[in-house]
N, C-alpha and C positions, 0 to 999 in steps of 0.2 A: 759706794759714793767715797773724797776726799775725807781722811778718817782725823777727827779732833786730838788731840791729842795732847795731854797729861803728860808735860817731859821729864824725863828725872833726869841726876847729874850723871849716872853710869848706865840705867837704862831704861829706855822711850815704852810708857805706858800707850797705846792707843786707844783715845772716845771718841773716835774719829779722827893860865887861862881866865880869870878873871876876867869880863866884858864891861864895856860904860853901856848902861843902857839908854837908845839916843830914840826917842816920841818922833811917829809922825803919822800920819791919818793919807790912808789910801783907797780908792774907791766907796770910801765915806766910814771904814772899819778901821779904827784903829793901831797901830801895830807901832813895835819895839823888834828893834834889830841888837843883838847884841854883839861887840863887838870883837871878842874873844874864838866864838867860833862862825859866828856870819851870819849865825841863822838869824830867820826873821820869824819872831812871835804874834801872833794875836791874840789880846788884849779881850780876855771871859768878863762878861759884866758879872757884879754880883745878883747873888736875884737865887730864887729858888725855879724847881725843876722835877719833874715825876723822873723820880728815880728806879729803875729794875724793872719787871713786866708783870702787869696780872695776868689771873689765873690766866685767863682765856687767852695769851698772847703765851703765857704755858704752853698750856695746850696743843699752839700751833704747832712749837715747836714739836713740842714733844709727835705728835702726827708726823708735821716734814721731815725727820730725821726716821721714823721707823717707816716708812715708804719708801727709802734711800738709803737704808743702813744694809748693813751683811746682815746673814741672817745671826752670825754671831755677835753683834753691837747691836743689834733691834731691840734687847734688853734693856740695853745699858741704857737708850734716850730719857725714858725719864729723868734720873738720877741728873743727866747734862745738864737736863732749862729746871730743875729746880730750886735749885741757889738763887736762880735770876726774882725770886719772887722772898717775901712781900713785897710789889710796890712800891713806895714811901716814899711825901715829900721832904728835899735839901736844899738848905737854903745855902750859900755859896759864898765866902769873901770873892768878891773880884780877881782874878789870876792873868799869868802871862800864859799859852802852851806856843810850844815849836809851829811852826802851821805847814808842816814836813818832817818824814822823820828822818834820824842823824842817818846822815849817807855816808861811805867811805870815804869820801874827802873828809870828810868831817873829821871823821875818827884818827884818818892819817895824821889833822893837826897836829891833835893831841897826844899820841904814840911820839910823833916827834919831837913836842913841848915835853913829853915827862918820860921815854924812858917805857913807858905801863906795859905790862903783857897780859894778854889774858888769860880766861880759865882754860880756855881750848888750850893756849900754846900751852902754859906749862904740864896739862896733860896730857898732852900731845896727841890730842882726838876732836873730832867732834861729831856733830850726825845731818847727814847727807838723803835726804827722800833723791831715791832714785826710778826710772821708769825699766821694766823688762818684760816681753812677751806679752805688753797692752796688762799689766801690772804693774803697781807703785808699791813702794819698800821703802822700809827705812834701813841706815846704816850705818854702822859708829864706824868712821875711818882716822885713821892714822892721819897724820900732817892739813884735818880743816882745822883752818881756824878764817878768821874773819879776813885775811887776803885771800887766803884761798877757799874759799865758800866750800866746792865741788870734792876737795881735796887736793894732793898732791898737782899740779901741773894745770890748774883748774885760778882764771884769775878772777879780781871782784871793781865791777863798772864805777866808778869815779862818783856819777850821779845815782847810782842803788843806795837799797838801805842798806845800812852795815848789820853784816847779819854774823853765824857760832858768837854772841856776846852773850855773854850769862847774865843776871841780877848786879852781883858788884862791878860785874864792868859796863852797865851802863847807870850805875850807880855813881858811880871814878867818873864818868865821861862829864854826867849831870853837873857834879860837882867841880869840875876842872871850868867848864865852863860858868859858873856862876848862877846855878842852877842847882836843881832837883831834881825828882824822875814823881810823872803828876802824881795825884793819889789817883784810887778809882773810881771817886764819883769827876771829880775834874777832869778824868779821860772822858768819860758820859757824859757832860753835861756840853764838850766840847764836839764830842764828836752828833749829838741830836739835836743840842737846842731847850728851847726848855718847853714844847709843841708836842714831848715824848714819840717823836718820828721811829720809826722801825729802823732805820737806815738813815745815813746818816742826810740823803739826795731826798728822802721819802720815805712813804709805807709799804711801796712795793719795791719787790727788785730788779736789780738794770743789772744785765749784766754786762754793759757798755760803759759800766757806769765804777766798776772796780774788777783786781787783778784777782779771783781767784778760780776757784774749780780744779786746778792747771793748765787754764788757758792756756797761759804764755809759757809753761813749765818752768815757771821762774819768778824771779824779783822782777819789778818794772823799775825805771827810774823814779825816784820822788815827784811830787805831783803830774803824773802820765795820764790821769783821769778828771781832770778841772771837773767835770760837770758831776762828779761823784762828791764834792768835797762837801764840808757841811755847812747848816745854817750861817755859820761865823766866816765860813773860809777856809776850816783847816778840812788842808787833802791827807788822803791815805787813811781816813779811821776806818776803815771798814776794805779787808785783803790788803794784798803784799806780804806783812810783817805781821806778827804778835806780836805786840807790841806793852813791851814790861811797865807797870807797875809801882808803885811805892807800899799799896797796901800787901800784908799778910791775906792769906787766903781762911776761909771759913767758911763752908756750904751755906750756914745759917744764921751769918753773921747782920744781915738783912734786919731781922727780928728786931735786934737789940740794938741797931747802928744809930748812932743819937744824929739829929735833926741838923743838925748843924756843923760843917768842917769836919763829916767826919775823917779818919786816920782809918781807918779796920782795927781789925781785936791790936792788940798790944805784944802779939807774941805768936810763935805757929811756923811749920813746915816749910812751907810754900805760897807764893811772892801769887799774885792773883795777874794772867795776861789777858789782853782785851783784842778784838780789833779780828780778830782770824786773819788767815794769809792766805795765799797764793793758790794751796792747796786745798782749802777749806769749801763746804758747802756754804751756799749760801745763806743758812739759817747761822751760820758756825758767828757770819760777821755782823748779826742781828748790834748793833748797837748798845743793848742792855743784857749783851750775852758776857758770863767769863769760864772761866778755865785756872787752873791750875798750874804750875811748874814746880817747880824746887829751884832754886835757887843759882846754883851750879847751874842749871842747863845748860846748852848751846848745842844749835840746830841752824840748819839750815832756812828757816820762816821767824826766826825771832828779831825783833832789832826795839826800838826802843825810841821816844824822839822826849823833849825835856819841857819841865815848867821852872815858873818863879811866881811867888808872889809879887802883890804889886801894891804892898801898902806893906 
């Protein structure tokens, strides 16, 4: 199966500019447009939603994982899904989130305006997913970075999500654009709505609605799967690239989480990644699934989108 990955800054462990806000209404959904990077943002209304997975949903994820896992990974399946519980009610203030993942074209504007150099550029390498003889594996590649996500000689399509970006890179971009990274809770509500659906479009997996399971052998242009949009019209919340969130990661955080505007643990060693990627199996793309990544990690399936408070 496509292996879920907890990414490290040096070695991967596999377990599978400030703009002016302009308000508008499109197709009955209020949206905001940021002047700095041109990203269209969707306003997510204030209110409650069920965050995380029930014991039954966790058991389902574990079972699906065990059926498709390689023998060496099968014992890890339970640990990979346990952190989704317990399911709990969370109330969020209204916020805005990018409709699409940040693209290479947008990141180019940021770099041109600020002269910013990413972690991969400073350290001289990034992690690249490569297929050979029917098998896929990760390789650390010298010169892999956002402009050349597969290494020297490769290029980054302007409409595809920027990849090979670390958490500090994503955070710097969102700050420049007048926003911030979404909290884990904000990301999940934007992906699943208030009705607790398993995928942005509903409860059943549909391969035609997301870029996953090596179907395209790489990223797709953002918004390429409109039928897979969330209840609020947010694109690519399942598949394409894992997305950095603002929160530190702790596997047992949900048992201690406040019920209003949670922001994650006060400190940690890893940040939360959400959404799954073009590499992963469908059960890693569930709206409640969460993984951890070292802040300095960068790879060909790591990207992000921005958010901002509306009050």
